[in-house]
N, C-alpha and C positions, 0 to 999 in steps of 0.2 A: 583429544578428540586433535586429528589431525586438521591442517590447515584445507583448504576451496575454494576454486571458484565458483561464486557464484551463477556464472553460465555454465547452462545445462544442468542446475544442479536446483537453484530454488522455484520454486514455484508460486504459481499466484492467481488469485480465484476472486472475481467479483459476487458477492453471495445476496442477494435481498434482506433475506428473513435468515436471522442466527434467534433462537428464542433465550438464550443462557452463550453472552460472551468467550467468560473465558474457560468453557467446554460446547463447544461446537458439533453437532455430531454430523458423522460419517456425510450421511447422507443429506443434509442439511446443503455441508461443499459441497459434494458431487452432483447437486441439483442448481450449483449455480456456473458459469463460466467462466471460462479458465483463459486467462487473459495472456499467457508468457508467451504462448505458442505466433502470435504477429506481435509481442512487447520492442519497440527499436530501442525505446529508452524510459526511465525509468529518473526523474528529481523530488525530492522531499520526503514522506514518511520519513522524518528521524523526529524524535520527544526529545526534548530540550527543555534548561530550565533558564531562566533569567534572574544571575543576582544580583541582590541588593548591596552597594554599599554602605557599609555601617562605621564611620570610619570612628574615632572619639581624640579627647584633649590627650589624654594617656601615650601614644605614639603616634607617628610619622606613619607608620605600617595600613593600611586599610584594609580593615575585615569586611571578610560577605558574609551572606547569609543566604539559603535557596528565597526566591520570589516564585514568581508566575510561572507554570509550565508552557511551552507553548507549542505547535507543531508546525514545521516549516510548509512551505507552499507547497504541496504539492501536483502532480502530473505525469502522466506518459503519453510516451507515442507509439506510435501503431501501423503497422504498413497498413495502407488502404486498401481493398482488395475490390475486382471490376468484379464480382458474385454475393453472393447473399455473404451478408457479415457479422455473424451471430456479437463478436465483441459490440461494436458499434449498436445492434441494437439494444443491446443490456447494458449501454454506456451513455444513453439519452442522458438530452439536457435534463435536470432535476430530479434522475434516479436514486430513492433512498437507499443503501444498503452498506455492506462490509464491503473491505478489502482484505484480504484476506490472505498473507504472505508465510509462505514456510519456507521460513532462507536460509536452512541447510536441506532443505528437499524433503523428498518422503520417504518412509522404508517400503512401501511398495510403490506398484505403478499409480495406482488411484488415493485421492484421500483416506485414511485411516485409522481406526483408533488409537489412540497413543499417537500419533506423528503431534507435530508439535507446532505450533504456528503463533503469528501477531493477528490481533484483530483489527484494523481500524475502521469504526463508523464515518460513512463519510457521505456526504452529496455529490452527485456529477454536478457541476458548476457549469463547465459549458464543456461540447466536444464539435469541435470546428477542426477540417482540411486545413493542411501545412502547404503554402504553393513556395513554388522555387524552382529557378530555372535552370539547377546543377543537377549533376548525373546521377542521380540518387532515384531512388525508389521512393513512388507515391507515399506520404502518410498524412496523419491526423494525428491533433490531439487533446486527451485529454483530461483537464482541469478539474478536481478534485478539491471541496469543503471537509476537512477532518470536523466532526463534528464532539467527539469526544476525545480523551485521549486512547492510545491504546493498548488491548489488552494481550495479557501473554495465557496463552492458551491452548490446551493439550485435547485432542478428538476423543470424544467419546464412541 
């Protein structure tokens, strides 16, 4: 597979309800809200393992075993709009749902069967405006609490 740049390729949706996380339907995802169209920055949404040191007296080398799985703090910054903002509405504080990330893009113009994604179960922890005196577009930040490990998914 050739290398690619995420900008212009990766697609991200917020989907309130997915019946089976490993195989969301195209209908479920298309009923969600597309986020990448106003996305200014994304942080987190990375799955890691915290290794456990396991030293012993037989060697000065400290071996490790896999420990707890964790997800980094996750947030997204969006451009603030002066009119109706469907992203801000969909991502109101306390909203439970799923961030669906098509990291390598979509096969077609909209999510369809066989598209590959990661599904991140989340709760919107906060949604707040970002104030600055700098010469930049107005933004707001949405902080997510990841409630479960991400799931590799194939749309049906």
